[in-house]
Phi, psi and omega in degrees: 000127181304145181299320180292324173291322169300319176294320170303314181289319189294320178298314179296318184297315179299313172307322179281327173299333174286349174277143172299331183294306183301307179307311190293319173305316176302311182300314183298329176281353178087025179242149175255136170293128175217080182297149185230186179272159178305320171301319174296324179298310184304310174302319188291323182296314180300320185293315180294316175303321174299310176295306184283330172306311176302316181292323180289325182294319185290334177262001180076020179300132175237142174293148184249000000 
């Protein structure tokens, strides 16, 4: 993911996590809001893409 895109997404996520409505919804789902830096976000995204990309490949999932 390009650095510019990571920064845009991270900024939007941080802004949404700052709202009471989003925090309340996350809390009701048993989650805790935890904003991060753009670099932390990029690393997490890469990790998730590796994990879920492998799962999708293993089950034969194809883009539609």
